[in-house]
N, C-alpha and C positions, 0 to 999 in steps of 0.2 A: 269667135263662133259667139260668144254672149254681148257682143255690140253689134255684129251683124243681126241675131236672131234672138232677139229678147227671151221671147219665149222660150227659150232653154237656159235660162239664169237660173233656176229655181231647181231644175233636174241636175245642170255642173255645180253647180251649190252644194247638194246634197251628195254628189261622189266625190268629191275634194274635201268635203267637210268629214267626210267617211276616213279617208284616206290618214285625213292628220291626227284621227281621234285611234286609227285603229291599233290597238297594242301589238298587234302581228307587225306593224313596222318597226318596233324596239329592239327585236330581234338580230337587227342592221343596223347600228346607232349610226353609221356611213351613211348608208342611203337616204336612212330617215332626213337626216342634215342638210342631205344634198336636195332633197326636196321641198323643203319645209319651206323656205323662202318666196318661191313660185306659189307654192299652196297658198300660202298666204295672202299672198301678192291678189291671188285670182277670187279667194272669198271676199278681199277686200273690195277688189272690182264689183265682185257682184251685190254686197253690199251698198256701194254706191247707186247702184243701176234700180234696186229693189230696196228700200230703207226695211222693209217688214224681217230681213236677213239680218239686220245688224247685229240683234241681240244672240240669234242663234251662232253668228259668227263670233262673239265675246264669249259663250258659254264655251265653245271649240278651241279657242286661245286660252283660254282660264284653263280649260282641263290639259292641252298639251302642256303647258307651261306643269302643273300639279304633278303629270305620269312623268315626268323625267326623273322624278325624286325615288319613283318605283320602279327603275328598270330591277328585270331578274336578277340574282347575283348568281343564278347557276347556270349560267349561260355561260358560252366559252367567252373568251374577253376578243378572241379574235373577231366572235359572231356578232358580237357587241358593241365593236369599235373601241380595243380598251384604250385606242388615243382619243378620244373626243373628249372634249370638255363639255357638260354640259350643260355648263355656268353660260357660256358663250352661247350655246345653244338656246337655251332661253332668254338670254339679253335677244336676239335676234327677235323673239314675238312679241317683245313690248313695245317696237314701234308702233306695233300693228294692231294690238289693243289699246294704244295712245291715239292712232287715227280714226279707232272705230268710235272712240270718246268723244272723238271732235265732231263725229258724224251725227252720235247721237244728241246731243247737246245742237249741233247746231238745227238737224234737221227735224229728229221729234223732238224736241224742246223740252227733257226729259232729262233729268241729271240720276234720277233714282236706279236705273240700270248700271248706268256706273256706280254706281256709289256700293250697290248688291255686286255686282262682280266684284270691285276691288276688294272690300270687305272679305269676300268667300277667298280669292284670290291672298288674301292676308291671313286669313285664320287656317292656313297649313302650314304657319310659321310654326314650332313646336315651342312652347313653355318650357321652361328648366325640370318642372316638375313632370313632365310625359316625355323629354329625352330619352330615357331607359327604354320605355315603349316603343318609340319612334325608334329607334337606332332597329329594330327588330325587323326594319321594311324599310329604310330608308338606301339606296345603292351605295358603293361606296366610295362613292367623291363624297355625298351629303354624310355617311358616317361620321366620319373624322371633323365634322364642322356643324354639329345638329343643330346651333343658332344660326345658320345660316343655308337654307334649304334655296333650292334654284326661284322662286317666285324671286328673291333679292335685287336679284341680277335685272330684273324686269322694270322696276320699279321708276331709275330715271329716266328709262327711256317713255314709260306712261306718261311721264310728268311732264316730259319737254315736247312729246308730239303732240300730248290732246291740249296744250298750251292752257289750263285751266289751274289756276291758283287753287282752289277747294283739292284739288284732286292733286296737285303736289306738293301742298299741305300735308294730307294725309300718309302720302309717300313718304314724306322727309320724317313725320312722326316717327312712322314704323321702323323704317332705318334706323335712325337716331336710339330707339328703343332696342332694337336687335344688336347696333355696334355697341350701347351700354353695357352689354352686357360682357362684352370680350373675349369671346370665345370663337374669334374672325380667321385666327391662325394665319397663314397664308392667302385668306381671302379677304387680307385688310384692303388691296387696291379697287375688288370691286365694288367695295363700300364707298371710296374716295371718289371711282368713277360717278355713281349713283349721284354722292352729294353734288357732282362737279354738275352733273348733267338737268339736276333742279336748279342748282345755278343759273346756268344759261338762260330758263327761263325769264329771268331779268326783276322778278318780284322784289321791293326792297327788302321786304319781311323774311322771307326767303333768303336773301342774299344775307342777312342782320345774322339767322338763324345759325347758315352753315357757315360764316366766318368766326362766332363764335363755339362750334363743334373742331373749327381747326385750331382754336385758341386753347382749347380744352387741352385738346390732344399735346400740342406741343410744350404746354406747361407738364403736365402729369405723364405725358406717354414715354418708353424706351427709345433709346435711340433709335432701333431699326423703324419703328413706327411714326418717330416725328420725320425719320429722312424718306422713308416713302409717302406721308402725308403733306411734307413741302415739296417733292418733287410733283407730286398730283396737282396742287396747290399752283402751282408754276404752270402746267400746262393749260388751265382750263383759266382760273380768277386773275393772272395777269394777263390773259387775252382777253376777258371780260373790261379792262381798264382800257385796252386799246379800242374796242367799241363803244366807250363813253358808259358802258351798262354801269359800270361801278366806278366810282370814285378813285383817283392814285391814292389821295391822301388816307382816304376810308381802310385804304388794304393797308397800305405803310403803317397806318398808326398800329392794326390790329394786331400786325407781327413784331414790329417795337413792343406795344405791350406785352405780348408773349415770350416776347425777347426776353426782356426785363423778369415777369414771373418767373421761368422757369430758371434764368440766372439766380433769383431769390432764392429757388428751393434746392439748388444745387449747393450753395454756399448753406443753407441751414443744414445738408446732409453733411456737408465737407467737415462743418465743426463739431459735428454731434462725434465724426469717427475721425477727429484728428490725434485720439489718444492711442488709436492703435498704430499709429504712426506708418498708414499704407498709404503709399502714393492715389490721389485720386485722378482719377483721367475722364471721369463723365464729363467735364467740359464740353468734352466733341461732340456733344448732343443739343452741344449749339450755335455748329457752322450750318448744318441746313437752314438753319432759321437767317443768319448772317449771309447765307448766299443767295438767301429771299430776298432779303432787306437790299441788298448790294443791286442784284438784277433789277428791281425796281426803281432805286436811284440810277442807274444808267439810263432805262428809259425814259427817267424824268429829262 
C-alpha cells in the first residue's frame, strides 16, 4: 500500500507506531513477538520513503526495547508468555535500529540523532548503586541479572548493521563496561554474541579490542566461562580468518599468549596450594584453549 500510494505513508506509519509502542500488547508477549518483526520492517520501509520519519522510528524502536524491561509482573505467566525470551525479542529490534542509523547518516547527514538515541538507550543500563531500586521495576528475567537489561542484546546488531565505526566503538565500550562488572550469570553468551557481531564489522581497532577481551577472559576466567568464550570465539572469529578480515597469525598468537598466561596463573595457584596435598584438577580449564588453537592449526 505505501509503495503504491505514497500519500498513505504517514498514516500507515502512525498506526504501526502505536502498535509497536502500546503497552497493551505486552499483556500477551507471544502475540507481540509475532507482530514485532513485520511491524519494525514496515516502519523501516516508511522511513526509507519519507526521511522525516527516521527519527520517530528510532524513538519508537528505542522505547520498545526499554519497555521490555518493565513487563507487568502481576500478570499471569500464561498471559505474558512465560516461555518468551525477552533478550531475543530485544535482539530482533537491534538490526532495525542499525538500519535506521545507516539511513540517518547517509540521507540526513546528521549523526547527532544516532548518538542521542544510542546514549538514551545505553542510559537504561543501571549502575550498581541503583540496582536495588531498579529491582523493584524490572521483570523477572531482568531482575536476576540487573547488570544486563535487554538493551545489551541489541548493541552488536546495531553496530553491525549501521556499519559505522564510531557507533560500533560506543556499543563495544558499553558492553565491555557492563561485562567487567561480572554479573552476567547465564547471559554470558549474549555478551559474546554482541562482541562477535561487532567484530564482524571488520575494523582493525575493534578486532584488537575484542581479541584483548577474549584474552583476558581466558587468562582470568573460571572454567565454565572460558569454555563458553572459546566456543563463541570459534563460531565467529575463526570464520573471519577465512574471509581474511583478520589474519590467522594474529588470532593464533592471541590464543597461544592467553594459553601461556593461563598456564602460568594455574601453576602459581598450584604451588601455593601444594602444601594442602589436594589434587589440582584446574588444568582442565586449558583444554578449550588448546582445542581452539588446534582448530586454527588444522585450518592452516
